[in-house]
Every structure is written in C-alpha cells, then in structure tokens.
C-alpha positions in Angstrom: 0.0 0.0 0.0 0.9 3.7 -0.2 0.8 4.1 3.5 4.3 2.8 4.4 5.9 4.6 7.4 9.0 6.5 6.6 12.1 6.9 8.8 12.9 9.9 11.0 15.3 11.5 8.4 12.5 11.4 5.8 10.2 13.1 8.3 12.8 15.7 9.2 13.4 16.5 5.5 9.7 16.8 4.8 9.1 19.1 7.7 12.1 21.3 6.8 10.9 21.4 3.2 7.4 22.3 4.2 8.7 25.1 6.5 10.9 26.6 3.7 8.0 26.6 1.3 5.6 28.1 3.8 8.2 30.7 4.9 9.0 31.7 1.3 5.3 32.3 0.6 4.5 34.2 3.8 7.7 36.1 4.5 6.8 39.2 2.5 3.7 39.7 4.6 5.8 39.3 7.8 8.2 41.9 6.4 5.3 44.3 5.7 3.9 43.8 9.1 7.2 44.4 10.9 7.9 47.5 8.8 4.5 48.9 9.5 5.1 48.4 13.3 8.4 50.3 13.3 8.4 53.8 14.7 9.4 56.4 12.2 8.0 54.5 9.2 4.6 55.9 8.2 2.8 53.9 5.5 -0.7 54.9 4.5 -1.7 51.2 4.0 -0.4 47.7 3.4 -0.4 48.4 -0.3 1.6 51.6 0.2 4.1 49.7 2.3 4.5 47.0 -0.4 4.9 49.6 -3.2 7.4 51.8 -1.1 9.6 48.8 -0.2 9.7 47.6 -3.8 10.3 51.1 -5.2 13.2 51.8 -2.7 14.7 48.4 -2.2 13.5 46.3 -5.1 11.3 43.2 -4.8 14.1 41.4 -2.8 13.5 44.0 0.0 10.4 42.0 0.9 12.7 39.1 1.7 15.3 41.0 3.7 16.3 38.9 6.7 14.9 35.7 5.4 18.2 33.8 5.9 18.2 34.4 9.6 14.6 33.4 9.8 15.3 30.2 7.9 17.8 29.2 10.6 14.8 29.2 13.0 12.2 27.7 10.6 14.1 24.7 9.4 14.7 22.9 12.7 11.4 24.1 14.2 9.3 22.6 11.4 11.5 19.5 10.9 11.2 18.5 14.5 7.5 19.3 14.7 6.8 17.2 11.6 9.0 14.3 12.8 7.3 14.2 16.3 3.9 14.4 14.7 4.7 11.5 12.3 6.1 9.4 15.2 3.1 10.1 17.5 0.7 9.3 14.7 1.9 5.7 14.8 1.4 5.3 18.5 -1.6 3.3 19.8 -2.6 6.1 22.1 -2.7 8.6 19.3 -4.7 6.3 17.1 -7.1 5.8 20.0 -7.5 9.5 20.2 -8.6 9.6 16.6 -11.2 6.9 17.3 -12.4 8.6 20.5 -13.1 11.8 18.6 -14.5 9.9 15.7 -12.0 11.2 13.1 -11.3 8.9 10.2 -7.7 8.5 9.2 -8.6 8.7 5.5 -11.5 10.7 4.2 -14.4 8.5 3.1 -15.9 8.9 -0.3 -19.3 10.4 -0.3 -22.2 8.1 -1.2 -23.5 8.5 -4.7 -26.5 10.7 -4.8 -29.6 9.6 -6.7 -32.1 12.1 -8.1 -35.6 11.1 -7.1 -38.4 13.0 -8.5 
C-alpha cells in the first residue's frame, strides 16, 4: 500500500521542506507587518508599504532577513513534523482519533440519486 511509514530522516526532511516553502510564501507579509510596526515608518496602507519597499529596495526588499529566519524555521518545522509522524503511529494517538470519531482517511461520499 501507499501508507508505508518512513524513517525519522524522511520526516525531518519533509518538515524542513514544508517550512521553507511556507516561509517563502508568507515572509513578504511578515516583512510588511514588521515595517509597519516600526516607529518612524509611516505607511498609508499595506499596499503603500509594499509599493514603497519595492520602489526603494527592489522586490528582494520584501525578503530582507529571510536567511536568519530560515535558521529558525528549518529545525522548528523539521522536529515538529517528525514528532507528529512518530506520534501518529502510537496506539494512544490512534485511540484519540477513534475517540473523537476522526477517520484516518476521508471517506468517499455516497453517490446521490435524483428522485423526482
């Protein structure tokens, strides 16, 4: 089957990769939020902040500081993912899913018939 458990290095790698992808997508918004919170920087709106940063620093200005943040994101997400994957295999965790009536795989909806 396709549900073969992977080792801890696989889980670490998947967590790190997921963290990098999510960070890359969301980091510009974090940059905008931080810049708007700084004293002395007066932006009229979020759009104004984006336009000003791109105009003065180029589009890479939205990613300024991402390398330092990556040093935090990679181990954080890698460990979190690995621990979740490990816990998911434990009987206690599986029992928790049963207790809350959560299916491990989504069920296919029953076909609907049109009765007139």
